[in-house]
C-alpha positions in Angstrom: 105.0 118.1 131.7 102.8 120.2 129.4 105.8 120.8 127.1 106.6 117.1 127.0 103.0 116.2 126.1 102.9 118.8 123.3 106.3 117.4 121.9 105.0 113.9 122.0 101.8 114.9 120.2 103.8 116.8 117.5 106.0 113.7 116.9 102.9 111.5 116.7 101.3 113.8 114.1 104.5 114.0 112.1 104.8 110.2 112.2 101.2 109.8 111.0 101.8 112.2 108.1 105.0 110.4 107.1 103.2 107.1 107.2 100.2 108.5 105.2 102.6 109.8 102.5 104.4 106.5 102.3 101.0 104.7 102.1 99.9 107.0 99.3 103.1 106.3 97.3 102.7 102.5 97.9 99.0 102.7 96.9 99.8 104.5 93.7 102.5 102.0 92.9 100.2 99.0 93.5 97.4 100.5 91.5 99.6 101.5 88.6 101.3 98.1 88.5 97.9 96.4 88.5 96.8 98.5 85.6 99.9 97.6 83.6 100.0 94.0 84.5 96.3 93.6 83.5 97.3 95.0 80.1 100.1 92.5 79.6 99.3 89.6 77.3 100.8 87.0 79.6 98.2 87.9 82.3 95.3 87.0 80.1 94.0 83.5 79.7 91.7 81.9 77.1 91.2 78.8 75.1 92.9 78.3 71.8 90.7 78.7 68.7 90.9 77.1 65.4 92.9 79.1 62.9 92.1 80.0 59.3 91.8 76.9 57.0 91.8 78.3 53.5 93.2 81.2 51.4 89.9 83.2 51.6 90.0 82.9 55.4 93.6 83.9 55.5 93.1 86.9 53.3 90.1 88.0 55.4 92.1 87.7 58.6 95.1 89.5 57.1 92.9 92.4 56.1 91.6 92.6 59.7 95.1 92.7 61.1 96.6 95.0 58.5 98.6 97.7 60.3 96.3 100.6 61.0 98.5 102.8 63.1 97.3 105.3 65.7 93.9 106.8 65.2 94.6 110.4 66.3 91.0 111.5 66.6 90.0 108.5 68.8 93.2 108.9 70.8 92.7 112.6 71.4 89.1 112.1 72.4 90.1 109.3 74.9 92.9 111.5 76.4 90.6 114.4 76.8 88.0 112.1 78.5 90.7 111.2 81.0 91.6 114.9 81.5 88.0 115.8 82.4 87.5 112.7 84.5 90.6 113.3 86.6 89.9 117.1 86.7 93.3 118.1 85.2 93.8 121.8 84.6 94.8 122.9 81.1 98.3 123.8 82.4 98.7 120.4 84.1 97.3 118.6 81.1 99.8 120.0 78.6 102.6 119.5 81.0 101.5 115.8 81.2 101.5 115.6 77.4 105.0 117.0 77.3 106.2 114.5 79.9 104.6 111.6 78.0 106.4 112.7 74.9 109.7 113.0 76.7 109.4 109.5 78.1 108.4 108.1 74.7 111.4 109.8 73.1 114.1 109.0 75.6 112.9 105.8 77.4 110.7 104.0 74.9 107.3 102.5 75.6 108.0 99.9 78.3 106.3 101.5 81.3 107.1 98.5 83.6 110.8 99.2 83.3 110.7 103.0 83.9 109.9 103.3 87.7 113.2 101.7 88.7 115.4 104.6 88.1 114.6 107.2 90.8 111.8 107.8 93.4 110.9 111.1 91.8 110.8 109.6 88.4 108.8 106.7 89.7 106.1 109.0 91.2 105.8 110.8 87.9 105.3 107.6 85.9 102.8 106.2 88.4 100.8 109.4 88.3 100.7 109.3 84.5 99.6 105.7 84.5 96.8 106.4 86.9 95.6 109.7 85.5 95.5 108.5 81.8 94.9 104.8 82.3 98.1 104.1 80.4 98.7 100.5 79.2 101.8 98.6 78.2 102.8 96.9 75.0 100.4 95.9 72.2 96.9 96.8 73.2 93.5 97.5 71.5 93.0 100.8 69.7 90.7 102.0 72.4 93.5 101.8 75.0 96.1 104.6 75.7 99.9 104.0 75.5 102.9 106.4 75.6 103.3 105.7 71.9 99.8 106.5 70.7 99.6 109.7 72.8 103.0 110.9 71.6 102.2 110.3 68.0 98.7 111.9 68.3 100.2 115.0 69.9 103.0 115.0 67.4 103.7 118.7 67.5 104.7 118.4 71.1 106.8 115.3 70.4 108.6 116.8 67.4 109.4 120.0 69.3 110.6 118.1 72.4 112.7 115.8 70.2 114.9 118.7 69.1 115.6 119.7 72.7 116.4 116.2 74.0 118.3 114.9 70.9 121.4 113.9 72.9 119.3 111.6 75.0 117.7 109.7 72.1 118.4 106.0 71.5 120.1 106.9 68.2 122.3 109.9 68.8 122.7 112.9 66.4 126.4 112.2 66.4 125.8 108.7 65.0 123.4 110.0 62.3 126.1 112.5 61.4 128.3 109.6 60.4 125.7 108.7 57.8 125.3 112.3 56.6 127.2 115.2 58.2 124.8 117.8 59.8 121.9 115.3 59.6 118.9 117.3 61.1 117.9 116.1 64.6 114.4 117.3 63.7 114.0 114.2 61.5 114.8 111.8 64.4 111.4 110.8 65.7 108.5 108.7 64.4 106.2 111.6 65.2 107.7 113.5 62.3 105.6 111.6 59.7 102.3 113.3 60.9 103.9 116.7 60.3 105.1 116.2 56.7 103.1 118.4 54.4 100.7 116.5 52.0 101.3 116.4 48.3 104.1 119.0 48.1 106.9 118.8 45.6 109.3 118.3 48.5 107.3 115.7 50.4 109.6 112.8 49.5 112.6 114.9 50.3 111.4 114.8 53.9 110.2 111.2 53.9 113.5 109.8 52.5 115.9 111.2 55.1 113.5 110.4 57.8 113.7 106.8 56.7 117.5 106.8 57.3 116.7 107.4 61.0 113.9 104.8 61.1 116.4 102.2 59.9 119.0 103.0 62.6 116.3 103.3 65.2 114.9 99.8 64.3 118.4 98.4 64.7 118.8 99.8 68.2 115.4 98.8 69.6 114.9 95.5 67.9 117.8 93.0 68.3 116.4 90.8 65.5 117.1 93.7 63.1 120.6 94.4 64.2 122.4 92.4 61.5 119.7 92.6 58.8 120.3 94.5 55.6 119.1 98.1 55.2 116.6 97.0 52.6 115.0 94.4 55.0 114.9 96.9 57.9 113.4 99.6 55.7 110.7 97.2 54.5 109.8 96.4 58.1 109.4 100.1 58.9 107.1 100.9 56.0 103.8 99.7 57.3 103.9 102.0 60.4 105.3 104.9 58.3 102.6 104.5 55.6 99.9 104.4 58.2 101.1 107.6 59.7 101.4 109.3 56.3 97.9 108.3 55.3 96.4 109.9 58.4 98.0 113.3 57.9 95.7 116.3 58.2 96.0 118.5 55.1 94.2 121.3 57.0 97.1 121.6 59.4 99.5 122.5 56.6 100.6 125.9 57.8 101.0 124.7 61.4 103.1 121.8 60.2 105.3 124.1 58.1 105.9 126.3 61.1 106.8 123.3 63.2 109.2 122.0 60.6 110.8 125.4 60.2 111.2 125.5 64.0 113.2 122.2 64.0 115.3 123.1 61.0 113.8 120.6 58.5 112.3 123.3 56.3 113.3 126.8 55.4 111.1 129.7 56.4 108.7 130.8 53.6 109.0 134.3 52.4 106.7 136.6 50.4 108.5 135.6 47.2 109.4 132.0 47.9 107.6 129.1 49.6 109.1 126.9 52.2 111.6 124.2 51.1 113.8 121.5 52.6 116.9 122.9 54.3 120.2 122.1 52.6 121.0 119.5 55.4 117.6 117.8 54.8 118.1 117.7 51.0 121.6 116.2 51.3 120.3 113.6 53.7 117.6 112.7 51.2 120.3 112.3 48.5 122.1 109.7 50.8 118.9 107.7 51.1 118.2 107.8 47.3 121.8 106.7 46.5 121.2 103.7 48.7 117.6 102.8 48.0 116.6 104.7 44.9 114.1 107.5 44.5 111.2 105.5 45.8 107.7 106.9 46.4 106.6 106.0 49.9 102.9 106.5 50.6 
């Protein structure tokens, strides 16, 4: 009798624990989805307002909506606020940043579509959404998205990019059809922040990077699929220029080391400064043959 009672109690406790875990998972899902859905434009309502009525109004409005890109200082501050608020250890925080970069590189930015693949993957995504208040789609500069975090912590993203190249939307094998041995290190939008400022070789990094931006735009934007390269390149330039204009000249040596690590630059020596690798230079030549030796800043 005593044994039967103990067995029944053990089963009851086990059932309660299982139910609690299931409830915790469902609670995280519900909370995360609520956060994302609130950030979706279709969930907001508001009355229509009268649009601009003359050229001066239009010019003023256009200036306000000029592409500004990610503000790395504000984004980093916001991310660190979340780290402190959620009491994340340094080890856990940097692991989270690496996971965010991995998701950005391999799955894009649509958080709503990510949790459908696997239970473990779903739990990771929901945890990130809750711990960093991640939003989906086009949001205000004060909000955090996979994109703005990955571009702010660009060194992590560029390093991760090389390791997961075969999982990228545009495969290295495809870029190799444009230029054999095209460097996978050039294949992420985060690269722009790492390109050294005002160096003789700066455009030799920007130009081959643009080759990837063109193909990337074709893959992620159906409207661009059948457009000319010139049209696609023009559509990529606002975001690229915004990123280039926010580069930190004080991070030069760190950026050089990063680009050496991903085979975009050669390692500097005592007698010779860093330079684009042969593969990078040849890819730059392909771009210039197609689009000219344009200065993009």
